[in-house]
C-alpha positions as CSV (number, residue, x, y, z in Angstrom):
1,M,0.0,0.0,0.0
2,T,1.3,3.4,-0.9
3,A,2.4,5.5,2.0
4,P,0.4,8.6,2.8
5,S,1.8,12.1,2.2
6,D,2.8,14.5,5.0
7,L,-0.6,16.1,4.9
8,T,-1.6,14.8,8.4
9,A,1.5,16.4,9.8
10,R,0.8,19.7,8.1
11,L,-2.6,19.5,9.7
12,G,-1.1,19.2,13.1
13,L,-2.0,15.5,13.4
14,G,0.3,12.5,14.0
15,S,1.9,10.8,11.0
16,Q,-0.3,7.7,11.6
17,A,-3.5,9.7,12.0
18,R,-6.5,8.2,10.1
19,A,-8.4,11.3,9.0
20,I,-11.6,11.4,7.0
21,I,-13.7,14.0,5.3
22,L,-17.4,13.0,4.9
23,N,-18.4,15.1,1.8
24,A,-21.9,15.4,0.5
25,D,-21.8,15.7,-3.3
26,D,-24.5,17.2,-5.6
27,F,-25.7,20.0,-3.3
28,G,-27.9,22.2,-5.4
29,M,-28.9,19.5,-7.9
30,C,-32.5,19.5,-6.6
31,H,-34.5,20.5,-3.5
32,A,-34.3,16.9,-2.2
33,A,-30.5,17.3,-2.1
34,N,-30.6,20.7,-0.5
35,E,-33.0,19.6,2.2
36,A,-30.9,16.6,3.2
37,I,-27.5,18.1,2.9
38,A,-28.3,21.4,4.7
39,E,-29.7,19.4,7.6
40,L,-26.7,17.1,7.7
41,L,-24.2,20.0,7.6
42,V,-25.9,21.9,10.4
43,A,-26.1,18.9,12.6
44,G,-22.5,18.1,12.0
45,H,-23.2,14.7,10.4
46,A,-21.4,15.8,7.2
47,D,-18.1,17.6,7.2
48,S,-18.5,19.4,3.9
49,A,-20.5,19.6,0.7
50,T,-20.1,20.8,-2.9
51,V,-22.6,22.7,-5.0
52,M,-23.5,22.0,-8.6
53,V,-23.7,25.6,-9.7
54,P,-25.4,25.1,-13.1
55,C,-28.4,23.2,-11.6
56,A,-31.8,24.6,-11.1
57,W,-31.7,24.4,-7.3
58,A,-28.2,25.8,-6.9
59,P,-29.5,29.3,-5.9
60,E,-31.1,27.7,-2.8
61,A,-27.9,25.9,-1.9
62,L,-25.7,28.9,-2.5
63,A,-27.9,31.1,-0.3
64,F,-27.7,28.5,2.4
65,A,-23.9,28.4,2.2
66,A,-23.6,32.2,2.2
67,A,-25.7,32.3,5.3
68,H,-23.6,29.7,7.1
69,P,-20.0,30.8,6.5
70,D,-18.8,28.6,9.3
71,L,-19.6,25.5,7.3
72,S,-17.4,24.0,4.6
73,V,-19.0,24.3,1.2
74,G,-17.1,24.0,-2.1
75,V,-17.9,23.9,-5.8
76,H,-18.7,20.7,-7.6
77,L,-17.3,21.6,-11.0
78,V,-19.8,20.3,-13.6
79,L,-19.2,19.3,-17.3
80,T,-21.8,16.5,-17.5
81,S,-25.6,16.1,-17.1
82,E,-26.4,12.5,-16.7
83,W,-30.1,12.0,-16.2
84,S,-32.6,11.5,-19.0
85,R,-35.5,13.7,-17.7
86,Y,-33.7,16.4,-15.8
87,R,-30.8,18.2,-17.5
88,W,-28.7,21.3,-17.0
89,R,-26.7,23.6,-19.3
90,P,-23.3,25.4,-19.2
91,L,-23.3,28.9,-17.6
92,T,-21.3,30.0,-20.6
93,G,-24.1,29.3,-23.1
94,N,-24.8,26.7,-25.8
95,G,-22.4,27.9,-28.5
96,T,-19.4,25.9,-27.2
97,S,-17.9,22.4,-27.3
98,L,-19.4,21.6,-24.0
99,V,-23.0,20.7,-25.1
100,D,-24.7,17.9,-26.9
101,G,-27.2,18.1,-29.7
102,D,-29.9,19.2,-27.3
103,G,-27.9,22.0,-25.8
104,Y,-27.1,20.4,-22.5
105,F,-23.9,19.1,-21.0
106,P,-23.2,15.6,-22.3
107,R,-24.5,12.6,-20.4
108,E,-21.2,10.7,-20.6
109,V,-17.7,11.6,-19.3
110,R,-16.1,10.1,-22.4
111,T,-17.9,12.6,-24.6
112,V,-16.4,15.5,-22.5
113,E,-12.9,14.0,-22.8
114,E,-13.3,13.6,-26.6
115,S,-15.0,16.8,-27.5
116,A,-14.5,19.6,-25.0
117,S,-11.9,22.2,-25.8
118,I,-9.6,23.3,-23.0
119,E,-10.5,26.9,-23.6
120,D,-14.2,26.2,-23.2
121,V,-13.6,24.1,-20.1
122,A,-11.5,26.9,-18.6
123,A,-14.2,29.5,-19.2
124,E,-17.0,27.4,-17.9
125,L,-15.3,26.3,-14.7
126,A,-14.2,29.8,-14.0
127,A,-17.8,30.9,-14.5
128,Q,-19.1,28.3,-12.0
129,L,-16.6,29.3,-9.3
130,D,-17.3,33.0,-9.9
131,A,-21.0,32.5,-9.5
132,A,-20.5,30.8,-6.1
133,L,-18.2,33.6,-5.0
134,S,-20.5,36.3,-6.2
135,A,-23.4,34.7,-4.3
136,G,-21.3,35.3,-1.1
137,V,-20.1,31.8,-0.5
138,D,-16.7,31.4,1.3
139,V,-15.7,28.6,-1.1
140,T,-13.5,26.1,0.7
141,H,-12.6,23.6,-2.0
142,L,-13.1,22.4,-5.5
143,D,-14.1,18.9,-6.8
144,N,-15.6,17.5,-9.9
145,H,-18.9,15.9,-10.9
146,M,-18.5,12.4,-12.3
147,G,-14.7,12.7,-12.5
148,S,-15.0,14.4,-15.9
149,V,-11.6,16.2,-15.6
150,Y,-9.5,13.1,-14.6
151,G,-9.1,11.5,-18.0
152,L,-10.5,8.2,-16.8
153,H,-11.9,7.0,-20.2
154,T,-9.5,8.3,-22.9
155,G,-6.5,9.4,-20.9
156,R,-7.1,13.0,-21.9
157,D,-7.5,14.9,-18.6
158,L,-8.7,18.5,-18.2
159,L,-6.8,19.3,-15.0
160,E,-4.9,22.3,-16.3
161,P,-7.8,24.8,-15.9
162,V,-8.8,23.3,-12.6
163,F,-5.3,23.7,-11.2
164,A,-5.2,27.2,-12.5
165,L,-8.4,28.1,-10.5
166,A,-7.2,26.2,-7.4
167,A,-3.9,28.0,-7.4
168,R,-5.3,31.4,-8.1
169,Y,-8.0,31.3,-5.4
170,G,-6.0,29.2,-2.8
171,L,-8.4,26.3,-2.9
172,P,-7.6,22.6,-2.4
173,F,-8.9,20.1,-5.0
174,R,-10.3,16.6,-4.8
175,L,-7.5,14.6,-6.4
176,P,-6.3,11.3,-4.8
177,R,-2.7,10.5,-4.7
178,V,-3.4,6.8,-4.8
179,V,-6.2,4.6,-6.3
180,D,-6.4,1.9,-3.7
181,G,-9.9,1.6,-2.4
182,A,-11.2,4.0,-5.1
183,A,-13.5,3.3,-8.0
184,I,-10.5,4.1,-10.3
185,D,-8.6,1.7,-12.5
186,M,-5.2,0.8,-11.0
187,A,-3.7,1.6,-14.4
188,M,-4.4,5.3,-13.7
189,Q,-1.7,5.4,-11.0
190,P,1.1,6.8,-13.2
191,A,-1.3,9.5,-14.5
192,L,-2.2,10.3,-10.9
193,D,1.4,10.5,-10.0
194,R,2.0,13.1,-12.7
195,A,-1.1,15.1,-11.7
196,A,-0.1,15.0,-8.0
197,A,3.3,16.3,-8.8
198,A,1.8,19.2,-10.8
199,A,-0.6,20.0,-7.9
200,D,2.3,19.9,-5.4
201,A,4.4,22.2,-7.6
202,A,1.5,24.7,-7.7
203,G,1.0,24.5,-4.0
204,I,-2.5,22.9,-4.3
205,V,-3.5,20.6,-1.4
206,I,-4.8,17.2,-2.6
207,L,-6.0,14.1,-0.8
208,D,-4.2,10.9,0.0
209,R,-7.2,8.8,-1.0
210,L,-10.7,9.2,-2.3
211,W,-13.3,6.6,-1.4
212,T,-17.0,5.9,-1.7
213,H,-19.3,2.9,-1.7
214,P,-21.4,1.5,-4.6
215,F,-23.5,4.2,-6.3
216,E,-26.5,2.0,-6.7
217,L,-28.3,-0.5,-4.4
218,A,-27.4,-4.1,-5.1
219,G,-30.5,-5.8,-6.7
220,E,-32.3,-2.4,-7.1
221,G,-35.9,-2.9,-8.0
222,T,-35.9,-6.6,-7.3
223,D,-37.1,-8.7,-4.4
224,D,-33.4,-9.0,-3.4
225,E,-32.8,-5.3,-3.2
226,E,-30.2,-4.4,-0.6
227,T,-31.6,-3.2,2.7
228,Y,-30.6,-0.1,4.6
229,E,-28.9,-2.4,7.2
230,Q,-26.9,-4.0,4.5
231,V,-25.8,-0.7,3.1
232,R,-24.9,0.5,6.6
233,D,-22.9,-2.7,7.3
234,G,-20.9,-2.2,4.1
235,F,-20.2,1.4,5.0
236,L,-19.0,0.5,8.5
237,A,-16.6,-2.1,7.0
238,L,-15.3,0.7,4.7
239,L,-14.7,3.0,7.7
240,R,-12.8,0.2,9.5
241,R,-10.4,-0.1,6.5
242,V,-9.4,3.6,6.4
243,P,-5.6,3.7,6.5
244,A,-3.3,6.5,7.8
245,G,-3.5,9.8,5.9
246,V,-6.4,11.9,4.7
247,T,-9.3,10.1,3.0
248,E,-12.3,11.8,1.6
249,I,-15.5,9.6,1.6
250,Y,-18.1,11.1,-0.6
251,L,-21.8,10.3,-0.6
252,H,-24.9,11.7,-2.3
253,P,-27.5,12.1,0.5
254,M,-31.0,13.3,-0.6
255,V,-34.6,13.0,0.5
256,D,-36.1,10.0,-1.2
257,G,-39.4,11.3,-2.4
258,H,-41.5,12.2,-5.5
259,E,-39.2,15.0,-6.6
260,L,-36.0,12.9,-6.5
261,R,-37.6,9.9,-8.2
262,A,-38.9,12.2,-11.0
263,A,-35.4,13.6,-11.5
264,V,-33.2,10.6,-11.5
265,D,-33.2,7.4,-13.5
266,Y,-32.0,5.2,-10.7
267,G,-30.4,5.3,-7.3
268,A,-33.0,7.3,-5.5
269,A,-33.4,4.7,-2.7
270,K,-29.6,4.6,-2.2
271,R,-29.5,8.4,-1.9
272,G,-32.2,8.2,0.7
273,H,-30.2,5.6,2.6
274,E,-27.2,7.8,2.5
275,Q,-29.1,10.6,4.2
276,R,-30.1,8.2,7.0
277,L,-26.6,6.7,7.1
278,L,-24.7,9.9,7.8
279,A,-27.0,10.6,10.8
280,D,-27.0,7.0,12.1
281,P,-25.6,6.8,15.7
282,I,-24.0,3.5,14.8
283,V,-21.9,5.2,12.1
284,K,-20.9,7.9,14.6
285,N,-19.9,5.3,17.2
286,T,-17.9,3.4,14.7
287,I,-15.9,6.5,13.7
288,E,-15.2,7.2,17.4
289,K,-14.3,3.5,18.1
290,E,-11.9,3.4,15.2
291,G,-10.2,6.6,16.3
292,L,-10.9,8.3,13.0
293,V,-10.3,12.1,12.9
294,R,-13.0,14.0,11.1
295,L,-11.9,17.0,9.1
296,S,-13.5,19.6,6.9
297,W,-12.1,20.9,3.6
298,R,-11.7,24.3,5.4
299,A,-8.8,22.8,7.4
300,L,-7.1,21.7,4.1
301,R,-7.7,25.2,2.7
302,D,-6.0,26.7,5.7
303,V,-3.0,24.5,5.1
304,Q,-2.8,25.5,1.5
305,R,-3.1,29.2,2.2
306,R,-0.2,29.0,4.7
307,R,2.1,27.3,2.1
308,E,4.3,28.8,-0.6
309,P,4.3,27.0,-4.0
310,Q,7.3,24.7,-4.4
């Protein structure tokens, strides 16, 4: 297993500290996301969240974040729109390489990697961050919806404009140093090594590891559909495996109701389970028993803003 970086030491923790960030993705995607994530953040059940600025319910999420500057809220940089019935468009308009034939972001990451120009990506991502800042959000970090900037499908990454924004605004970025435990092909490790070196050279703080659990319920829609208790047991097992270093564990908690089921093609029940999961006392007790240190992205931003580029 690859050794962690010195990030825990720079955070004032021991070298063997097992630190986690529980991040709620897709804030602003819909009201169901906003309701769940805002409640989890205020209660301290989630450590941070990231807003999908181009989505229809982003204004509500941004207003919440601006009104709660003590919480850790970042920008979930968006270049894809994956659902069939609910779609969103670039802030920079439809006359670019970032849209499909219907004028929306593409559904597939591969399409973005193959078709998006670096200039259009740079303009769009800058517009998304600027919109959050203009709404009064004290943005704590950047990450990326569906991993569309990593080059996972074709090897063509779009990290250059992301790193430019992260360096300019002093923001850490969700990039893992190693792929163990992540839903990323092990063959990506050499590319991650190069990307991590570029981030380090620019003074951008990145993670040791990026983990999650399965996006969908096993057996969804069948008599053998995974129960909440089975989801929870799997998540507890994941927590027990967290190694030394800083690991972000990202989830998509939402209220499972009519709105969410009208918006998404699948996975609504799993998102409802994740809302329940993060507030579950058994999860909290396991984190404490394992000695895991919970962090927010604000702590990583503080480290970055104290550090000079190499």
